[in-house]
N, C-alpha and C positions, 0 to 999 in steps of 0.2 A: 480267515480265509473261507470264503463262501464257495459252495459248489457251482454256483452260476452267477452271472452278472445280475440277473433279475432278482435273485435272492439278496445279493449285496446291495442293490439299490434300495430294496425294502428295508434292509438293516440300516442303511444311511438315514432313511426317513424316520425310522423308529428312534434311533440314537439322537437325531436332531430334536424330535419331540420330547425326549427325556432330558435334553440339555447336555448331552454328552458330546464333547468336541471330537471331530474327526478331521485330521489325524492327531490332534492335541492329546486327547485322552485314550483313544482307541484307534488302531489302524484297521482299515477294512480293505480287503481285496476280493476280486471276483474271478470268474473263469468263463470265458466265452468270447468276449470282445464285441458285444452288441452295442448298437448306437446309444441305448439308454445309459450306458456307463460313461460315454463321452459327454453327455449333456447333464448328467447328475452333478449335484454340488455337495461336497467337492467332487471333482471329476474322479472317476473310479480307476484305480490301478487294477489291471487284469492280465490274465494270460489269454492271448488271442488265439483262437482256433481257426483254421482255414475252413469256415463253414460251407462256403460255396463248393470248394474242392471236395469236401466230405460228402456233400449232397450229391454231387455228380458221380462220385465213386459208388455211392449206395445205389443210385438209379441204374448205373451200368451193371452192377452185380445183380440187381433184381431182374433186369431185362435178360441178362445171360441165363439166369436160373429159369425164367419163364420159357425161354427158347430151348433150354436143355443143352446149352453149350457152355464151355468154360466152367468147370467145377470149381467155384470160388469158395474154397474152404480156408480156414485160418483167420488171421487178423491182419489188419493194415495199420501202420503207424503214420501219423501225419505230424509235420513239424508245427510247433507252437512258438509263440513269441511273447515275451514279457513286455507289457506296455505300462511304463511307469507314469502315473499321474498323481494328482494331489492327495488322494485318500490314504496313501502310505506314508506321507510326510517326507519322502525322499527328496523331492524337488517340486517346484511349482510346475503346473502344466504349461507346455510351450506352444 
């Protein structure tokens, strides 16, 4: 399990160069849901974050803080979704 899809795609490349099979020998998963994971070979299993929604929320909080309205304290949770692809060996990408 890699902390990001970009790191996972790099791991896929290194494992391929070393002759290690994914998912035959090693399972690789990422976290983000970026385009690079979809086009990687094998296609990367990932946890997709709602990146656009997160960016919009961050911008809204920043604007509120600049304007001095809406004391945005605490944290906000966003729903994520597991996207199963080839790199976990669970099923072929569809």
